[in-house]
N, C-alpha and C positions, 0 to 999 in steps of 0.2 A: 506736663512731663516732657514734651518735646523741647521746650526751652531749657530744661535741666540737662538733658542729653546733649543739647547743642553746646551749652556753656561750660559744662564739666567734661573734660577730656579724660579718656581712659588713662590710668596711670598717674594722674595729676591729683594733688591734694587741694581741698577747698573748705569753705565754711558755708553752711546752709542756715539761714535764720527763717523763722516761721515754720516749724514742723510740729507734728502732733504725735504723741506716743500712745499706743493702745496695747491692750493685752494681746499677745500673740497666741494663736490657736489654729486648729485645723490640721489636715493631713499634709504631708510633704513639706514640712517646714525645713528650711535650709540650715537653721541654727537651733540650738536649745535655749536661746535668749528669750526671757519671759515677755519682752516687749518688741513691737514692730513699729517702724517710723513711717509716717506719711507726710510727704512734701506737699505743702499747700500751693495753690495757684499763685498766690502773692508772695512766694518764697523769695528771699534775697540771697543771691549767690555771690560769694566773694572768693578771691584767690587767697592762698595761704602759703607761708614759707615752711610750714611744719612738713616733716617727712618722716616715715617709719619704713624700714626695710623688711619688717616681719611679713610673712606670707598669709598670716591669719588663717592657717589650716590646721585642723585637728583631725588626725587619721584615726579611724576606728581600728580596734584590735580584732583580728581574725577569729580569735577564740570567742569574743563576745558575740560576734556575728553567728557563730555556729551554735552557741548555747542559749540563744534567745534572750539574753539579758538587756540588749539595747531596745529602746522604745521605737516602736514602729512608726510613730508620728513624725519622726525626723528623718530627713535625708542624711546619709553618712558619706564621709570621704575616705576612700581607701586607695593604696597604690599596690600594684602587683602585676605579674606577667600573665598575659592573656594566653589561655590554653584551651584547646578544643573549642574553637570558634564555630558556632552553628550558623545556619542559613537564616535569613530574614523570613519570619513567618507572619501571616495574618491571623489574628485571633479575635474572638468575640469578647468585647468588654462592655457590659450593661446594653447589649443588644446592638453594638456598633463595631465596625471593623477597626482594628488597631494593629500597628506594626510591632513585632517583638523580635529581639535577638537574644539568644542564650549563649552563654560562654562560661568558661571556668577560669578562675583566677588563681594563681599560685603566688603566695607571699614571697617576697624577694629576700627579706632578712633572715627568715627561719622557715622551717619546713612544718606545715600543718596540712590537714586534710583539705582537698579542693572544696571550694564553696560555689554552688551554683547560683547564678544571679539571673534575673529577668528584668528588662526595661520595658515598661508599659506606660503609655500616655495617660494622663490623668484626664478624666472627663469632668467639666465643670457643670454644675447643676443648681437649680434654685432651691432653697429651702422653704418649706411651707410649715407655718406654725399652727398649732392646734392646742386647745385648752384641755388639760387632762385632769380628771378628778382621781385623787389618791385615796386609797384605804389605809390610813395611818394606824388603824387598830391591828393590822397584820405586819406592820413594819418592825423589823428587829432592831434592838438596841446594840449598836456596835461601838467598840473602842475606836479612838482615833487612828491607831495603827492599822486596823482593818480597813478603814475608809481610805486611807492613803494607798493601800495595796489592792483596792477592789479591781476586779477584772470582769465585772458585768454591770450593766445598767440596772440600777434599782433605787429605791428609796429606804432610808433607815433613820433611826433616831440616834442622836449623839449627845451624851451628857458631858459637859465640859465647862471650863472656866476660861474667861476671856483674858488672855495673856497681854494682848497689846492691840492698838488700832494700827492697821497697816496704812501708813501715810505715804506710801508709794502712789497711792490713788487718792483723789479728792473724795470727800465724804458725800458729794451731791453732784448732780448734773442738771442742766436746765432741760425740761421736757415740755412737750406740747400738752396742754391741759385737756385736750380732746382725747388722746389716747396714750398719754404718758411716755411716748417715744422721744428719744434724745433729739434736740434740735441744734442747728449750727448757727452761731452768730455770725451776722454779715460783716465782712471786712470793712476797713476804712471808716469805722464809726468810733467816736470818742467815749467808750463805755465808762471811763473813769468819772465823767461828768454826769452820768445818769443815775437816777434813783428809781424806786419802785413805781413812781408815778409816771415816769417818762416812757415807759413801755417801748423799748427798742425793738428792732426788727430781728427775727430769727427765720432761718429756712427750715421747714419741716418736710422731710422726705416723703412721709406718709400723706400729708396734705397736698404735697406738690406745690407748695405755695409759701410765700413769706408770711409769717404770722407774729403777733404780739401777744397772744394769750398763752404765755408760758409762766412756769414757776419752777423753783428748785425741787428735785426729787431725790430721796435718799438713794444712795449707792454706797453702802457702808462695807468696808473690807476689814475683817477681823482676823487676828491670830489667835486660835484657841488651843487649849491643852488639856489632857487628862493624864492619868498615870502611865499611859503607854507611849504617847507621842504628841506632836503638834500638827496643826494643819491650818489652812486658810479658808475662811468662810466669807460669802458675800451675801448681804441682806438688802433687799430692794423695797422701796415704798413703804407699804403699810406693815410689812413684816419687821423692818427697821424701826418703825414708829412704835411698834408694840413693846420694844425693850428700852427705847429712848424716853418714851412718854409724851413727846411733843412732835409736831410735824416739821419737816424740813424748812418750810416757810417761816416758822417761828424762830428758827436758829439762824437763818440767813441774815446777813449784815446789810443787805440791799444792793450790794455792788454787783455789777455785771461783768466786771473785769475777771480774767483768769485767776485762780488762786496762785499766788506767788509762793507761799510757804504752807504746803499741806500739813506740816507738823503742828501748826497753830489750830486747835480744834475747840469747838464750843464745850463748856464744862459739862453739859449733859451728856455728851458723847465720851469725854475723858472719864466720867464717873462709871462707865461700864467696865473698865479694867478692874479685874479681881472678882467680878460677879460670875455666878454660875447659872447655866441654863440648859435645858433640854431642847435641842434643835431638831426639827424635821428636815433632813438633808436629801437633796437629790444628787445621786451619782449618775451623771449623764455620759453621753457618748464622747463629749468633749474631754471628760476626765479618763475614761477607759481607753478610748482609741486614740485621741488627739494629744494626750499628754498634759492636759490643763491640771494645775495642782490647786485650783481654787473651786470649792464646792458651793452650790447655790442652796441657801436656806429658804425652804417653802413655808415652814410653820415654826411657831415658838410655843412650847408646852410648859404648863405648870407641873409640879411634881405629881399632884394627885391625879392629873389627867393622863400622865403617861406610865408612871411607875406602879404597875400592879405587881401582886406578890410573885407571880411566876417569873416576870422580867427582873425583878430584883435578885431573885435566886440565880439567874443566868449570869448576872454581872459578878458574882462572887466566884472566883476561879482559884 
């Protein structure tokens, strides 16, 4: 990153090659863009004659701030006149001292009620994962529209039809066979000449070592619909296999190169479009608090396993 800061000067345009795009998530996001870019260590930095005078600034509306319609996961940009500036205070945040200053802003263009703002430093912390056993018998069947508008962490069942495969993402990733976690391929290797037998080197963050015991793992993104709305679902590993019918390794063409055209899909995946399923869906904190619009599928159910008489009655509105 130091090389990027050194070679790319503030206010100048340039071209960066060798970057990766990942799904954006978490609190305090600077934009509502669904992807975030990571610059690789072997990134190629080039100058550019391109220029654009736009400031790329989207200002929030004061009324939206006041009525709570803005998503709290995103930082917002506003312009106003500072009014009633308070003193710097020391407050407790998660057991540690943080500095805070409160003030009121008055919109310049038109008159609205003053809005009270507080600036608090974010505390970074490590996430610990744990396995949770869910009781799906008590899970409610929800229409897609209610899933999209959910405001609490919970599990539910969704009966829907697959409208499309979301090709913004590849349908698989390479994972370590020891614990199925994503691995990173080592740079400066001609993966185009390699086959399944060649076993190239990947780095596993969990093993903290370079490994060859890797294979493709399903990470299938679907766009589903019912009579109320559409939403995005993600199916991993054995959950995806349960609706596709074969393993990711069976569908893999043997190439270790990055997928150039994600819209080219195996026929077994394309055949899912138009089929209906009942999915056991997790509405997690990333969806409720951090603004993620993709929901994780934990289970796939057949009709006789999910639809008891009482639940069918609840679906008729």
